[in-house]
C-alpha positions as CSV (number, residue, x, y, z in Angstrom):
1,X,-17.1,-12.9,28.2
2,X,-20.2,-10.2,28.0
3,X,-19.6,-8.1,25.0
4,X,-21.4,-5.0,26.9
5,X,-19.3,-5.4,29.9
6,X,-16.3,-5.5,27.7
7,X,-17.4,-2.7,25.9
8,X,-17.9,-0.6,29.1
9,X,-14.4,-1.1,30.0
10,X,-12.8,0.7,27.3
11,X,-13.1,4.6,27.1
12,X,-15.7,5.7,24.3
13,X,-14.4,7.4,21.3
14,X,-11.1,7.6,19.6
15,X,-7.7,7.8,21.5
16,X,-5.6,10.6,21.5
17,X,-3.6,9.5,18.4
18,X,-6.5,9.9,16.3
19,X,-8.2,12.7,17.7
20,X,-8.3,16.4,16.0
21,X,-5.3,18.4,17.4
22,X,-6.6,21.8,19.1
23,X,-7.1,24.5,16.6
24,X,-7.5,22.4,13.2
25,X,-10.6,22.7,11.5
26,X,-12.7,20.4,9.7
27,X,-11.7,21.4,6.1
28,X,-8.2,21.0,7.1
29,X,-8.7,17.3,8.5
30,X,-10.8,16.4,5.3
31,X,-8.0,17.7,3.1
32,X,-5.1,15.9,4.9
33,X,-7.4,13.0,4.8
34,X,-7.8,13.0,1.2
35,X,-3.7,13.3,0.8
36,X,-3.4,10.5,2.8
37,X,-6.2,8.4,0.8
38,X,-4.2,9.4,-2.3
39,X,-1.0,8.1,-0.5
40,X,-2.7,4.8,0.1
41,X,-3.5,4.5,-3.8
42,X,0.0,5.0,-4.4
43,X,0.9,2.1,-2.1
44,X,-1.4,0.1,-3.7
45,X,0.0,0.6,-7.1
46,X,3.6,0.4,-5.7
47,X,2.3,-3.2,-4.7
48,X,1.2,-4.1,-7.8
49,X,4.2,-2.8,-9.7
50,X,6.1,-5.2,-7.3
51,X,3.7,-8.1,-8.2
52,X,4.4,-6.9,-12.3
53,X,8.4,-7.3,-11.4
54,X,7.8,-10.5,-9.7
55,X,5.6,-12.0,-12.2
56,X,8.0,-10.8,-15.2
57,X,10.8,-12.4,-13.4
58,X,8.8,-15.7,-13.0
59,X,7.8,-15.4,-16.8
60,X,11.4,-15.1,-17.8
61,X,12.4,-17.8,-15.8
62,X,9.6,-20.1,-17.0
63,X,10.8,-18.9,-20.6
64,X,14.1,-20.3,-20.0
65,X,12.4,-23.6,-18.6
66,X,10.4,-23.5,-22.1
67,X,13.2,-23.1,-24.3
68,X,15.1,-25.9,-22.6
69,X,12.0,-28.0,-23.3
70,X,12.0,-27.0,-26.9
71,X,15.9,-28.1,-27.3
72,X,15.0,-31.3,-25.5
73,X,12.3,-31.9,-28.3
74,X,14.8,-31.2,-31.1
75,X,14.1,-27.6,-31.8
76,X,17.4,-26.3,-31.0
77,X,17.5,-23.6,-33.6
78,X,13.9,-22.4,-32.7
79,X,14.9,-22.2,-29.1
80,X,18.1,-20.5,-29.7
81,X,16.4,-17.7,-31.8
82,X,13.7,-17.0,-29.1
83,X,16.5,-17.2,-26.1
84,X,18.5,-14.8,-28.4
85,X,15.6,-12.2,-28.9
86,X,13.4,-12.5,-25.9
87,X,15.3,-14.2,-22.8
88,X,16.4,-11.3,-20.4
89,X,15.1,-8.8,-22.6
90,X,14.0,-5.1,-21.3
91,X,10.5,-4.6,-20.6
92,X,10.8,-0.9,-21.1
93,X,13.4,1.1,-22.9
94,X,16.9,-0.2,-21.5
95,X,15.0,-1.3,-18.2
96,X,14.3,-4.5,-16.5
97,X,11.6,-4.5,-13.9
98,X,13.9,-4.1,-11.1
99,X,15.1,-0.7,-12.4
100,X,11.4,0.4,-13.2
101,X,10.8,-0.2,-9.4
102,X,13.8,1.3,-8.3
103,X,12.7,4.6,-10.4
104,X,9.3,4.4,-9.0
105,X,10.3,4.3,-5.5
106,X,12.7,6.9,-6.1
107,X,11.3,9.4,-8.0
108,X,7.6,9.2,-7.1
109,X,6.8,6.9,-4.1
110,X,9.4,8.3,-1.5
111,X,8.6,12.0,-2.3
112,X,4.7,11.4,-2.0
113,X,5.4,9.6,1.1
114,X,7.5,12.4,2.3
115,X,5.1,15.2,1.3
116,X,2.2,13.2,3.3
117,X,4.3,12.9,6.2
118,X,5.5,16.7,6.2
119,X,1.5,17.8,5.8
120,X,0.7,15.5,8.5
121,X,3.3,16.4,11.0
122,X,2.5,20.2,10.1
123,X,-0.7,20.0,10.0
124,X,-2.2,17.2,12.1
125,X,0.5,17.1,14.9
126,X,1.8,14.2,13.1
127,X,-1.7,12.1,13.8
128,X,-2.7,9.4,11.4
129,X,-5.9,8.8,10.0
130,X,-8.1,11.3,11.9
131,X,-10.2,11.9,9.3
132,X,-10.9,7.9,9.4
133,X,-11.4,8.0,12.9
134,X,-14.2,10.7,12.5
135,X,-15.8,8.6,10.1
136,X,-15.8,5.9,12.3
137,X,-17.4,8.0,15.1
138,X,-20.2,9.1,12.7
139,X,-20.8,5.4,11.2
140,X,-20.5,3.0,14.1
141,X,-23.4,2.5,16.7
142,X,-22.2,3.7,20.0
143,X,-22.5,1.1,22.8
144,X,-23.3,-1.6,20.8
145,X,-20.7,-4.7,20.7
146,X,-18.4,-4.8,17.6
147,X,-18.7,-1.0,17.2
148,X,-16.2,0.0,20.0
149,X,-14.1,3.0,19.2
150,X,-11.1,1.4,19.9
151,X,-9.4,-2.0,21.1
152,X,-9.3,-2.7,24.9
153,X,-5.9,-2.2,26.3
154,X,-3.6,-4.8,25.8
155,X,-5.6,-6.2,22.6
């Protein structure tokens, strides 16, 4: 398909869900965009925390296998000492990683998400990524293939 013809079939500019609501100034759009960007960092941190949770659990399982191998190699007393001290140990004071993840989710991630949604709902009519849509409009080459403002209907 000819990219120029394909691009001409799609309206130019962001769709309504990504346009600045009536009466909202540029400073508000930027401020809400910054709040959303901060939430995106929190989302990334949460993903890393879940990675930490999974890797720590995997390490504990691998440790159990290593201790079994030590026992099989004739080092039962050493394996028992390590098993008693290290296997299943809390990673933070009185917590396994699942408890750390739950605390993060309940005490930080969820309130952050709630506030970001409240601000977006109250100031931007619930519209997401309006600031980024403005950036795209400024940075893309209008009328050029692969620089379209939005997908074609059905894409």
